[in-house]
GUKOLDREN-420243 format. One line per field, with one value per residue: residue number from 1; chain; y, z, x of N, C-alpha, C, O in turn. Coordinates in pm, 1 decimal. Example, Ala and Ser with C-alpha at 12.3 -4.5 7.8 and 13.67 -1.06 7.14 Angstrom:
residues 2
finu: [1,2]
marba: [A,A]
nnorth: [-569.0,-225.0]
nup: [780.0,708.0]
neast: [1319.0,1285.0]
canorth: [-450.0,-106.0]
caup: [780.0,714.0]
caeast: [1230.0,1367.0]
cnorth: [-330.0,3.0]
cup: [780.0,787.0]
ceast: [1320.0,1290.0]
onorth: [-331.9,113.8]
oup: [846.5,803.9]
oeast: [1423.6,1340.9]
***
This chain:
residues 194
finu: [1,2,3,4,5,6,7,8,9,10,11,12,13,14,15,16,17,18,19,20,21,22,23,24,25,26,27,28,29,30,31,32,33,34,35,36,37,38,39,40,41,42,43,44,45,46,47,48,49,50,51,52,53,54,55,56,57,58,59,60,61,62,63,64,65,66,67,68,69,70,71,72,73,74,75,76,77,78,79,80,81,82,83,84,85,86,87,88,89,90,91,92,93,94,95,96,97,98,99,100,101,102,103,104,105,106,107,108,109,110,111,112,113,114,115,116,117,118,119,120,121,122,123,124,125,126,127,128,129,130,131,132,133,134,135,136,137,138,139,140,141,142,143,144,145,146,147,148,149,150,151,152,153,154,155,156,157,158,159,160,161,162,163,164,165,166,167,168,169,170,171,172,173,174,175,176,177,178,179,180,181,182,183,184,185,186,187,188,189,190,191,192,193,194]
marba: [A,A,A,A,A,A,A,A,A,A,A,A,A,A,A,A,A,A,A,A,A,A,A,A,A,A,A,A,A,A,A,A,A,A,A,A,A,A,A,A,A,A,A,A,A,A,A,A,A,A,A,A,A,A,A,A,A,A,A,A,A,A,A,A,A,A,A,A,A,A,A,A,A,A,A,A,A,A,A,A,A,A,A,A,A,A,A,A,A,A,A,A,A,A,A,A,A,A,A,A,A,A,A,A,A,A,A,A,A,A,A,A,A,A,A,A,A,A,A,A,A,A,A,A,A,A,A,A,A,A,A,A,A,A,A,A,A,A,A,A,A,A,A,A,A,A,A,A,A,A,A,A,A,A,A,A,A,A,A,A,A,A,A,A,A,A,A,A,A,A,A,A,A,A,A,A,A,A,A,A,A,A,A,A,A,A,A,A,A,A,A,A,A,A]
nnorth: [7545.5,7577.8,7306.0,7173.6,6935.1,6626.4,6622.1,6885.0,7143.3,7399.1,7503.9,7678.3,7979.9,8179.2,8096.0,8102.7,8001.9,7747.3,7422.3,7119.3,6894.2,6608.2,6604.2,6585.2,6536.1,6629.8,6471.3,6550.8,6582.4,6562.3,6247.5,6036.3,6205.7,6120.4,6053.3,5804.1,5677.7,5864.4,5855.7,5595.6,5622.0,5820.5,5678.6,5510.8,5692.8,5730.9,5804.1,5752.8,5625.8,5668.5,5594.5,5802.2,5654.0,5434.3,5563.5,5657.3,5415.1,5312.5,5499.4,5446.1,5583.9,5536.0,5490.0,5263.0,5121.5,5345.8,5306.5,5463.4,5567.5,5382.1,5436.3,5472.1,5668.1,5912.1,6005.5,6301.4,6474.1,6293.5,6160.0,6371.9,6422.3,6183.7,6204.1,6421.5,6331.5,6114.4,6230.9,6404.9,6410.7,6455.0,6253.7,5968.2,5927.1,6110.7,6162.6,6086.3,6160.7,6010.3,6092.2,6222.0,6377.7,6452.0,6708.1,6824.1,6748.0,6795.4,6878.2,6941.6,7048.1,7082.9,6904.0,6939.8,6764.3,6818.7,6795.8,6833.0,6871.3,6714.9,6515.6,6402.0,6301.8,6092.5,5927.6,5851.6,5718.6,5498.3,5369.7,5264.9,5412.1,5521.5,5719.0,5928.9,5954.6,6018.9,6268.0,6420.9,6419.4,6536.9,6789.6,6877.6,6899.6,7099.4,7316.4,7341.7,7228.1,7203.9,7289.8,7525.5,7717.2,7758.0,7830.0,7792.8,7814.2,7660.4,7553.6,7508.7,7355.1,7335.0,7082.1,7002.3,6725.6,6660.1,6646.0,6601.2,6353.5,6093.6,6064.0,6315.4,6480.9,6381.0,6444.1,6725.4,6767.8,6664.4,6842.9,7081.2,7023.0,6980.5,7232.9,7361.2,7399.3,7613.1,7809.7,7924.2,7908.5,7869.0,8099.9,8150.4,7981.7,7676.1,7713.1,7591.9,7692.5,7955.8]
nup: [869.1,716.0,610.8,379.3,398.6,208.2,46.1,-7.3,-231.1,-452.4,-718.7,-946.4,-1084.1,-1127.7,-966.6,-718.7,-466.1,-207.5,-276.7,-206.9,-370.9,-531.9,-699.8,-1045.1,-1167.1,-1392.0,-1482.2,-1632.5,-1875.8,-2041.9,-2192.5,-1977.2,-1763.6,-1523.5,-1474.7,-1456.3,-1239.1,-1032.2,-1035.7,-938.7,-669.4,-589.1,-615.7,-399.5,-210.7,-171.0,-416.8,-713.7,-1005.2,-1346.4,-1675.0,-1962.2,-2191.7,-2116.0,-2076.9,-2338.5,-2476.2,-2364.5,-2473.2,-2738.0,-2874.8,-2926.6,-3140.2,-3380.2,-3342.3,-3422.3,-3655.8,-3685.1,-3436.8,-3251.5,-3085.8,-2964.9,-3109.8,-2973.7,-3027.5,-2954.6,-2983.5,-3015.7,-2771.2,-2593.0,-2655.4,-2564.9,-2289.3,-2218.0,-2161.2,-1980.5,-1770.1,-1637.4,-1370.5,-1059.2,-965.3,-737.7,-579.1,-546.2,-859.2,-1062.6,-1379.0,-1578.0,-1816.0,-2108.9,-2260.0,-2101.1,-2007.5,-2188.7,-2127.1,-1961.1,-1673.6,-1316.6,-1221.3,-1309.2,-1306.6,-1390.1,-1483.1,-1497.6,-1641.2,-1647.6,-1962.3,-2041.1,-1846.4,-1890.7,-2148.6,-2088.2,-1933.3,-2129.2,-2309.4,-2152.4,-2167.4,-2410.5,-2631.0,-2969.9,-3145.0,-3284.8,-3155.6,-2900.1,-2944.5,-3033.2,-2800.9,-2610.0,-2725.5,-2710.3,-2432.9,-2383.1,-2507.2,-2343.0,-2388.2,-2457.4,-2225.6,-2133.1,-2267.0,-2139.2,-2109.1,-1947.3,-1697.6,-1478.6,-1195.3,-1224.9,-1199.5,-1209.8,-1152.8,-1072.4,-1162.6,-1183.4,-989.8,-750.0,-529.3,-604.7,-397.7,-271.6,-474.9,-493.7,-233.8,-253.0,-451.5,-322.9,-108.3,-246.6,-352.8,-113.9,-9.4,-142.4,-411.5,-428.5,-498.6,-775.0,-1018.3,-1137.6,-1018.6,-1193.8,-1493.3,-1555.0,-1724.3,-1952.2,-2152.5,-2094.2]
neast: [21829.2,21514.8,21323.2,21097.3,20825.9,20826.0,20598.0,20524.6,20551.5,20674.3,20482.5,20482.6,20624.8,20433.2,20219.6,20338.9,20298.3,20291.1,20206.0,20030.2,20089.6,20225.1,20537.4,20649.7,20964.9,21207.2,21505.9,21780.5,22048.0,22364.4,22452.9,22637.8,22676.5,22578.2,22310.4,22163.0,22287.6,22245.8,21967.5,21918.7,21995.5,21814.5,21582.2,21600.6,21539.9,21266.3,21152.6,20973.2,21112.5,21130.9,21227.7,21275.5,21268.4,21111.4,20863.8,20824.6,20804.2,20565.3,20392.8,20406.9,20596.8,20860.6,21118.3,21275.0,21607.6,21862.5,22102.5,22328.7,22405.2,22330.8,22113.2,21776.0,21554.1,21326.5,20996.8,20908.9,20686.4,20470.5,20492.2,20438.0,20169.0,20054.9,20112.6,19960.1,19701.9,19747.4,19886.3,19718.2,19640.8,19817.6,20104.4,20097.7,20319.4,20631.4,20792.7,21069.2,21185.8,21399.5,21632.7,21794.6,21628.3,21424.0,21370.3,21204.3,20951.4,20629.4,20700.0,20729.6,20961.3,21310.8,21606.8,21935.9,22214.3,22559.5,22890.1,23239.2,23390.9,23630.0,23643.2,23396.6,23441.7,23622.4,23453.6,23266.9,23431.0,23493.7,23254.9,23266.9,23176.5,23140.2,23387.9,23271.8,23023.5,23112.6,23241.3,23020.1,22856.3,23028.4,23065.5,22801.4,22775.3,22967.4,22844.7,22630.1,22387.5,22033.2,21914.0,22028.0,21895.1,21661.7,21323.9,21113.6,20853.7,20879.6,21076.6,21432.9,21753.0,22107.8,22351.8,22678.6,22858.5,23119.7,23339.5,23214.2,23085.7,22848.0,22667.0,22688.3,22586.2,22324.0,22234.0,22245.5,22050.8,21821.2,21808.0,21756.0,21504.4,21356.0,21367.9,21173.0,21228.9,21412.0,21692.8,21482.9,21606.0,21943.6,22193.9,22399.4,22460.8,22638.0,22936.0,23138.4,23294.2,23359.1]
canorth: [7584.3,7518.5,7210.6,7138.4,6791.0,6581.3,6646.2,7027.4,7193.4,7515.8,7457.2,7765.2,8117.6,8256.4,8058.7,8159.0,7944.0,7608.3,7333.7,6987.6,6787.9,6544.5,6654.2,6511.9,6609.6,6583.9,6457.2,6556.8,6610.2,6489.2,6110.3,6026.4,6300.1,6050.8,6047.4,5671.7,5654.1,5952.8,5802.4,5479.1,5669.0,5889.7,5573.1,5464.3,5803.2,5740.7,5857.7,5662.7,5666.0,5610.1,5650.6,5858.2,5544.6,5359.0,5644.4,5658.2,5282.7,5309.0,5588.7,5409.4,5694.4,5494.9,5438.9,5154.5,5161.7,5419.9,5238.1,5556.2,5587.6,5275.4,5490.3,5461.7,5802.8,5931.4,6102.5,6387.3,6523.2,6184.0,6138.1,6482.0,6398.0,6073.9,6250.6,6516.9,6258.6,6028.9,6311.1,6507.3,6410.6,6439.0,6116.0,5936.4,5944.1,6194.5,6088.2,6136.5,6112.1,6001.6,6087.9,6348.8,6454.9,6469.8,6850.1,6862.4,6700.9,6889.4,6842.4,7049.4,7101.6,7019.7,6888.0,6922.2,6720.3,6868.3,6736.1,6896.1,6796.3,6613.0,6404.7,6339.5,6222.8,5970.4,5843.1,5796.8,5620.7,5378.0,5304.8,5218.5,5488.2,5551.0,5852.0,6025.4,5973.9,6089.1,6408.2,6484.4,6441.4,6634.1,6921.4,6912.3,6943.2,7228.7,7417.9,7351.9,7164.1,7282.7,7341.5,7662.3,7804.2,7731.7,7936.1,7740.2,7877.0,7569.6,7563.7,7420.9,7376.3,7255.2,7022.6,6961.2,6590.3,6637.0,6603.6,6565.2,6214.2,6077.0,6089.8,6461.0,6535.2,6343.8,6527.6,6861.3,6764.0,6648.1,6969.9,7177.4,6985.6,7003.1,7378.5,7415.7,7433.9,7746.7,7911.5,7873.4,7883.2,7899.5,8238.6,8146.8,7846.0,7623.9,7754.6,7529.7,7773.1,8075.9]
caup: [751.1,709.9,502.8,362.5,383.6,70.2,-29.6,-27.0,-333.1,-527.8,-848.1,-1056.3,-1046.4,-1127.3,-848.8,-609.6,-337.3,-184.3,-295.8,-150.8,-470.1,-552.0,-825.1,-1147.6,-1181.6,-1501.3,-1453.4,-1766.7,-1887.9,-2147.0,-2154.3,-1904.8,-1651.2,-1400.1,-1454.8,-1411.0,-1104.9,-943.0,-1030.6,-849.4,-530.7,-562.6,-601.1,-261.2,-125.8,-184.8,-545.1,-826.6,-1116.2,-1475.0,-1781.3,-2074.2,-2285.7,-2070.9,-2109.6,-2483.9,-2516.0,-2327.2,-2562.0,-2877.9,-2929.5,-2928.8,-3273.6,-3390.7,-3318.8,-3528.9,-3674.2,-3680.8,-3300.6,-3168.1,-2993.2,-3009.2,-3105.7,-2910.9,-3093.3,-2843.7,-3005.7,-2984.7,-2627.3,-2526.6,-2673.6,-2474.0,-2151.0,-2196.0,-2098.0,-1868.4,-1661.1,-1591.8,-1224.3,-1005.8,-926.9,-595.8,-517.2,-630.0,-973.2,-1135.4,-1515.9,-1610.9,-1957.9,-2157.8,-2324.4,-2004.4,-1986.7,-2284.3,-2076.7,-1871.3,-1536.3,-1219.1,-1199.3,-1393.0,-1253.3,-1500.0,-1439.4,-1585.6,-1615.8,-1721.8,-2088.2,-2049.2,-1759.6,-1964.1,-2256.1,-2026.9,-1896.8,-2250.9,-2361.9,-2070.6,-2213.8,-2546.8,-2733.2,-3088.0,-3138.3,-3333.1,-3048.8,-2791.6,-2984.9,-3033.0,-2664.0,-2544.2,-2779.9,-2653.0,-2295.3,-2388.4,-2541.2,-2236.2,-2427.2,-2470.3,-2096.5,-2112.1,-2332.6,-2064.4,-2109.4,-1871.4,-1570.3,-1368.8,-1141.9,-1278.8,-1134.1,-1259.2,-1051.4,-1131.6,-1120.4,-1219.5,-877.1,-635.9,-527.6,-636.6,-273.8,-252.8,-575.4,-452.8,-117.8,-301.8,-521.0,-221.7,-34.8,-334.6,-356.8,16.6,11.8,-230.0,-539.1,-419.1,-589.1,-886.2,-1125.7,-1088.8,-1036.6,-1318.2,-1546.6,-1570.0,-1855.1,-1974.0,-2249.7,-2024.0]
caeast: [21755.7,21382.2,21301.2,20956.6,20804.7,20839.9,20475.7,20496.0,20641.3,20632.3,20436.7,20524.9,20654.4,20309.7,20142.1,20416.2,20265.4,20327.1,20091.7,20061.5,20083.3,20354.9,20593.6,20724.0,21090.1,21292.8,21649.0,21835.8,22190.3,22434.6,22489.8,22764.2,22684.4,22542.5,22165.4,22116.9,22341.8,22170.8,21830.9,21916.0,21997.4,21687.9,21482.6,21612.8,21493.8,21120.4,21109.5,20952.2,21197.9,21094.8,21311.7,21200.1,21249.5,20994.3,20745.5,20808.4,20756.7,20423.5,20319.0,20429.2,20675.7,21001.0,21150.6,21372.9,21746.8,21929.8,22231.1,22441.7,22453.4,22275.3,22014.6,21636.3,21496.5,21196.6,20909.0,20866.8,20549.7,20379.2,20499.6,20366.6,20024.5,20020.7,20119.9,19851.4,19591.9,19788.0,19942.2,19623.1,19643.8,19953.5,20136.2,20079.0,20451.9,20717.6,20845.9,21185.1,21190.4,21541.2,21664.0,21848.6,21521.1,21315.3,21339.6,21099.7,20823.7,20561.8,20734.1,20718.3,21095.1,21412.8,21741.8,22029.9,22346.7,22665.1,23021.2,23348.9,23401.0,23735.4,23600.8,23286.8,23503.7,23674.7,23339.7,23206.9,23526.7,23477.9,23131.8,23296.5,23105.2,23221.5,23449.8,23172.3,22924.6,23181.8,23259.2,22889.0,22810.2,23116.3,23030.3,22671.7,22800.8,23036.9,22744.2,22531.2,22263.4,21910.2,21869.9,22073.9,21799.5,21540.3,21223.7,21000.3,20821.1,20907.3,21212.8,21536.5,21881.6,22220.0,22437.8,22805.2,22894.7,23259.4,23422.0,23130.8,23041.9,22706.5,22592.9,22682.1,22494.7,22189.2,22201.1,22218.9,21921.1,21716.7,21797.7,21690.0,21362.8,21292.3,21360.3,21070.3,21292.4,21472.2,21638.2,21403.8,21701.6,22078.8,22239.7,22477.6,22468.6,22773.6,22987.2,23269.5,23370.6,23407.7]
cnorth: [7508.7,7427.1,7177.7,6987.6,6753.7,6611.0,6792.1,7087.4,7319.2,7470.2,7546.4,7902.9,8200.2,8225.6,8111.0,8097.1,7800.6,7526.6,7195.8,6877.6,6730.6,6580.5,6545.3,6596.5,6547.7,6578.9,6443.9,6587.4,6526.0,6345.6,6109.3,6120.3,6238.4,6035.0,5913.5,5641.8,5738.0,5900.8,5684.4,5522.6,5744.1,5788.8,5518.7,5570.3,5832.3,5806.5,5743.9,5714.1,5592.8,5674.6,5706.1,5750.1,5459.7,5432.8,5642.1,5524.1,5267.7,5387.5,5547.0,5514.5,5663.3,5428.7,5323.3,5209.6,5229.3,5361.3,5333.2,5577.5,5485.4,5325.6,5470.0,5600.8,5803.2,6037.1,6187.7,6435.8,6416.6,6156.6,6247.0,6465.3,6288.8,6123.4,6350.7,6450.5,6186.4,6106.3,6420.3,6520.3,6398.1,6293.6,6094.7,5957.2,6039.2,6109.1,6162.1,6076.1,6124.6,5996.3,6223.2,6430.0,6490.3,6615.4,6902.3,6826.5,6802.1,6850.1,6965.6,7116.2,7023.6,7021.5,6858.3,6880.2,6762.9,6803.4,6803.9,6809.4,6689.6,6491.9,6328.7,6251.4,6089.4,5874.2,5776.5,5695.8,5489.7,5301.5,5247.4,5285.3,5508.4,5691.6,5959.1,6056.9,6048.6,6236.9,6481.7,6515.5,6541.0,6775.3,6969.4,6964.3,7079.2,7341.3,7435.7,7293.6,7259.8,7345.7,7482.3,7763.9,7788.1,7852.8,7892.5,7823.8,7787.3,7583.3,7467.1,7456.9,7283.0,7205.6,6965.4,6825.0,6558.9,6579.6,6560.7,6418.5,6209.6,6108.3,6239.4,6525.1,6504.6,6426.0,6670.3,6868.9,6754.8,6774.4,7075.0,7149.4,7019.9,7151.1,7443.7,7464.7,7577.2,7731.2,7846.3,7844.5,7920.6,8046.0,8250.2,8002.6,7804.2,7653.0,7698.7,7611.0,7890.0,8040.6]
cup: [749.8,589.6,498.2,355.4,236.7,-14.3,-57.5,-122.1,-395.9,-668.1,-961.3,-1003.7,-1036.0,-1004.1,-723.1,-474.8,-327.1,-200.0,-247.2,-252.7,-487.4,-690.5,-920.3,-1175.8,-1294.0,-1452.3,-1588.0,-1761.8,-2000.5,-2102.0,-2087.1,-1786.1,-1519.1,-1374.3,-1398.0,-1269.5,-1002.6,-927.3,-935.5,-703.3,-494.4,-544.9,-458.7,-161.7,-147.4,-313.8,-642.0,-937.3,-1240.6,-1581.2,-1891.1,-2179.9,-2247.6,-2103.2,-2259.5,-2534.3,-2483.9,-2426.6,-2708.7,-2950.0,-2934.0,-3062.4,-3265.3,-3369.3,-3443.4,-3541.5,-3667.3,-3539.2,-3200.1,-3060.7,-3051.6,-2998.1,-3043.5,-2990.0,-2982.3,-2861.9,-2972.3,-2835.0,-2552.3,-2539.4,-2577.8,-2328.7,-2117.2,-2121.6,-1971.4,-1749.8,-1614.1,-1439.7,-1176.3,-966.9,-776.8,-516.6,-604.2,-738.2,-1033.5,-1274.8,-1562.2,-1762.0,-2011.2,-2238.9,-2226.6,-1980.7,-2085.9,-2233.4,-1980.4,-1724.5,-1446.9,-1190.0,-1287.0,-1318.8,-1372.7,-1441.2,-1543.6,-1546.4,-1704.1,-1844.3,-2095.3,-1961.7,-1828.3,-2076.4,-2201.0,-1991.3,-2020.4,-2317.9,-2284.8,-2106.9,-2354.8,-2652.8,-2851.7,-3073.7,-3183.3,-3224.9,-2930.5,-2825.3,-2980.0,-2893.2,-2588.5,-2595.3,-2723.9,-2510.4,-2293.0,-2415.1,-2432.3,-2273.0,-2433.4,-2338.5,-2069.1,-2183.5,-2267.2,-2066.6,-2032.4,-1746.8,-1453.0,-1323.0,-1211.6,-1215.5,-1194.3,-1142.1,-1121.0,-1075.1,-1144.9,-1104.0,-755.6,-644.4,-562.1,-513.7,-246.8,-349.9,-535.8,-331.4,-160.5,-372.3,-419.3,-138.9,-117.1,-340.2,-225.3,53.4,-78.6,-361.8,-537.8,-422.1,-707.0,-1009.1,-1073.7,-1110.7,-1164.1,-1364.3,-1555.8,-1711.7,-1872.7,-2070.3,-2179.5,-1925.0]
ceast: [21623.6,21370.9,21152.9,20942.0,20801.8,20716.9,20446.4,20597.9,20586.7,20600.4,20486.8,20556.6,20527.2,20227.2,20207.3,20389.3,20309.0,20199.8,20129.7,20035.5,20222.1,20408.0,20641.4,20846.9,21171.5,21436.5,21717.6,21985.0,22247.5,22458.5,22627.4,22776.2,22639.9,22394.1,22118.8,22164.5,22267.5,22027.5,21820.1,21914.3,21869.3,21574.8,21483.3,21565.3,21345.8,21073.5,21084.8,21043.3,21150.7,21182.9,21222.3,21176.3,21128.7,20864.7,20717.7,20757.1,20607.7,20338.8,20327.2,20512.0,20825.1,21029.9,21250.9,21514.1,21803.3,22070.4,22350.5,22494.0,22399.6,22178.9,21875.5,21574.8,21357.1,21120.6,20847.2,20723.2,20446.5,20376.6,20423.2,20215.2,19976.6,20015.7,20010.2,19735.8,19637.0,19846.2,19847.1,19622.9,19787.8,19978.7,20112.2,20207.9,20532.6,20784.8,20964.4,21178.5,21333.8,21559.6,21705.4,21748.1,21409.5,21278.3,21236.4,20960.2,20761.7,20582.1,20723.9,20852.1,21193.0,21546.2,21830.8,22164.7,22448.3,22797.5,23124.6,23378.7,23510.9,23703.8,23487.4,23341.5,23553.9,23561.2,23279.1,23299.6,23514.0,23351.1,23148.2,23209.4,23197.8,23278.6,23350.9,23071.1,22986.5,23193.6,23125.8,22839.3,22897.5,23085.9,22897.0,22689.1,22870.6,22937.7,22639.3,22397.3,22146.2,21868.1,21919.9,21986.3,21662.7,21446.5,21100.2,20975.0,20854.5,21052.4,21307.5,21669.4,21985.2,22303.8,22560.6,22845.9,23042.0,23339.9,23341.3,23092.8,22893.0,22621.6,22580.7,22584.0,22350.7,22145.7,22167.3,22082.9,21808.3,21698.8,21725.6,21539.4,21295.0,21284.6,21256.3,21125.0,21346.3,21623.2,21566.9,21489.9,21839.3,22113.0,22321.0,22482.7,22614.7,22819.3,23127.3,23354.3,23436.4,23514.2]
onorth: [7389.2,7466.4,7156.3,6918.4,6838.5,6624.2,6821.0,7082.4,7343.5,7404.0,7494.3,7938.0,8282.5,8316.1,8158.0,8136.2,7740.2,7560.0,7159.4,6779.4,6796.3,6586.3,6431.8,6715.5,6428.2,6672.6,6337.8,6614.9,6430.7,6322.9,6173.4,6115.7,6297.5,6005.6,5910.7,5586.6,5687.5,5902.0,5673.8,5466.6,5732.9,5812.0,5484.4,5542.1,5948.2,5860.2,5650.5,5834.9,5471.0,5794.8,5662.2,5753.8,5417.5,5373.0,5627.0,5519.9,5216.2,5347.4,5606.5,5532.5,5754.5,5324.3,5291.2,5330.5,5177.1,5366.7,5288.1,5602.7,5499.3,5262.9,5452.9,5646.6,5708.2,6145.2,6150.3,6438.4,6445.8,6132.7,6216.9,6491.5,6300.8,6087.9,6363.6,6508.8,6196.3,6052.1,6519.3,6630.2,6337.8,6219.3,6190.3,5999.8,6048.9,5997.1,6283.6,5954.3,6234.9,5906.2,6326.8,6540.7,6552.3,6644.2,7013.4,6870.3,6885.3,6795.8,7078.4,7228.5,6913.5,7126.4,6764.1,6952.0,6745.8,6761.1,6829.0,6687.4,6582.5,6378.6,6205.8,6139.9,5984.7,5754.0,5658.5,5598.4,5382.0,5181.8,5189.1,5222.8,5512.0,5773.7,6068.0,6173.1,6131.8,6322.1,6593.1,6623.8,6621.5,6869.9,7087.6,7061.9,7164.7,7447.9,7535.7,7307.5,7380.9,7444.4,7553.2,7884.3,7803.0,7963.7,7949.8,7894.2,7833.5,7619.8,7357.9,7572.5,7167.7,7277.5,6889.2,6810.7,6444.6,6474.8,6491.8,6365.4,6309.5,6171.7,6286.1,6613.5,6592.2,6472.9,6729.4,6965.5,6829.0,6809.4,7149.9,7241.4,7081.6,7190.1,7566.1,7561.1,7652.4,7645.0,7728.4,7764.8,7995.4,8108.4,8350.6,7911.8,7888.7,7621.1,7750.6,7598.3,7919.8,8128.6]
oup: [779.0,478.1,602.0,311.7,150.7,-136.1,-127.2,-95.9,-393.1,-731.3,-1064.1,-891.7,-945.4,-942.7,-631.6,-376.4,-423.1,-141.5,-246.3,-223.2,-461.0,-787.0,-881.5,-1205.3,-1292.0,-1387.7,-1650.4,-1655.4,-2047.3,-1983.4,-2134.4,-1714.3,-1413.3,-1261.3,-1301.2,-1189.0,-896.8,-817.0,-860.0,-622.5,-381.9,-467.2,-404.2,-42.7,-142.4,-317.9,-651.8,-960.4,-1240.1,-1577.1,-1909.8,-2250.2,-2334.3,-2150.8,-2302.5,-2625.8,-2566.0,-2460.1,-2793.9,-3071.1,-2944.0,-3094.5,-3158.8,-3377.3,-3554.5,-3446.4,-3645.7,-3520.9,-3079.4,-2955.7,-3172.4,-2887.5,-3058.4,-3016.7,-2923.5,-2765.8,-2907.6,-2778.1,-2457.3,-2444.2,-2517.3,-2254.2,-2001.1,-2029.1,-1867.2,-1639.6,-1556.2,-1386.8,-1244.1,-938.9,-699.4,-401.2,-724.2,-711.5,-1052.8,-1289.0,-1583.3,-1828.3,-1964.9,-2282.4,-2265.8,-1938.1,-2069.3,-2291.1,-1924.0,-1660.4,-1494.7,-1139.7,-1333.0,-1274.0,-1447.9,-1359.5,-1663.6,-1432.1,-1822.0,-1832.2,-2151.0,-1998.9,-1824.4,-2097.2,-2261.3,-2015.8,-2016.6,-2376.8,-2343.8,-2080.0,-2410.6,-2752.3,-2836.0,-2999.5,-3126.1,-3204.3,-2868.0,-2743.3,-2928.1,-2868.2,-2510.9,-2516.7,-2693.4,-2471.5,-2210.9,-2354.0,-2431.0,-2197.0,-2416.6,-2338.1,-1988.5,-2162.6,-2333.1,-2030.2,-2050.7,-1697.8,-1338.9,-1401.3,-1252.2,-1182.3,-1226.0,-1044.3,-1217.0,-954.4,-1129.1,-1119.0,-667.8,-753.1,-549.9,-524.6,-204.0,-311.8,-543.4,-326.7,-110.2,-354.4,-428.1,-102.9,-64.3,-333.1,-224.6,137.8,-90.4,-418.6,-633.6,-352.2,-735.7,-1094.6,-976.6,-1206.9,-1234.7,-1284.5,-1563.4,-1808.0,-1816.0,-2068.9,-2201.7,-1856.8]
oeast: [21620.1,21405.3,21090.3,21033.9,20778.1,20729.1,20349.1,20718.1,20466.1,20682.8,20530.0,20519.3,20514.2,20170.7,20139.6,20452.2,20356.9,20096.8,20247.2,19967.3,20322.8,20331.8,20669.0,20835.1,21201.3,21483.6,21713.3,22040.4,22185.1,22482.4,22721.2,22876.1,22661.5,22355.0,22042.8,22089.6,22229.9,21972.9,21723.5,21840.1,21820.7,21482.2,21378.4,21551.6,21304.8,20962.8,21164.3,21049.9,21132.8,21209.0,21108.8,21075.3,21052.2,20768.2,20603.4,20674.9,20531.8,20227.3,20261.3,20499.5,20907.2,20973.3,21303.5,21536.2,21793.3,22148.5,22463.0,22613.1,22419.6,22165.3,21859.4,21546.2,21280.3,21173.1,20745.7,20646.3,20345.9,20270.1,20350.9,20141.6,19870.1,19924.4,19971.4,19679.2,19572.1,19854.3,19891.8,19606.3,19871.0,19884.7,20107.1,20204.8,20506.6,20828.4,20960.9,21167.1,21384.1,21508.2,21657.6,21779.9,21310.6,21166.5,21186.0,20860.7,20832.7,20492.1,20711.2,20855.9,21163.0,21592.5,21805.8,22222.4,22426.4,22815.0,23099.7,23390.6,23486.8,23734.3,23483.0,23293.6,23530.2,23571.1,23244.2,23252.9,23522.5,23341.0,23055.2,23172.8,23319.9,23224.8,23346.9,23036.1,22920.7,23159.3,23118.6,22786.5,22846.0,23081.0,22881.0,22624.9,22837.2,22945.1,22567.6,22301.5,22160.8,21794.5,21859.6,22001.5,21559.8,21485.7,20992.8,21063.3,20857.5,21140.1,21267.9,21695.5,21956.1,22324.4,22548.6,22865.3,23084.8,23402.6,23393.1,23070.3,22822.0,22516.6,22475.2,22507.4,22264.5,22032.0,22071.7,22008.8,21710.5,21586.4,21643.3,21457.9,21188.5,21204.0,21251.5,21073.7,21328.5,21676.4,21587.4,21451.2,21851.0,22068.3,22311.7,22506.0,22703.9,22749.5,23223.4,23476.8,23553.7,23566.7]
***
């Protein structure tokens, strides 16, 4: 199978061509699907990795800890305004933006990690999440999150982390990237309800 060099990527469906700019790739998914673990391995594969929290902090778009779920909300609108200026030029190295809100950012492609809800529940219990937070995240995964309502022109792909090893998932992601983000979207989204 033909693989493109790391610097050659498809920018959009409308452009339809291969451009030699380095991409920004959103790595999103419900908490517990493996984003941070996958990010660490992608970092070892010549990718710069930045968390959405780091970007939000740079932009002054990271709120104080919400006592109901111990999370720091991100002001997406403020972050998008900040990125409008700072992301005018492509990055020097390929960048992965790690975070369950990263699919809202103006990236060149979106990787969505998915996990079977009962396995996800176990992972979140091991993190000592509250029952309320576990239920909310498991329900979010069952519904497929906002990524199943994708209306972007940029490529996006779902990867199932339920039984595949992290190394297998990373290999699949790297193959998708090196193939120029083909296919541009999954033939069928992962559906835990069906």
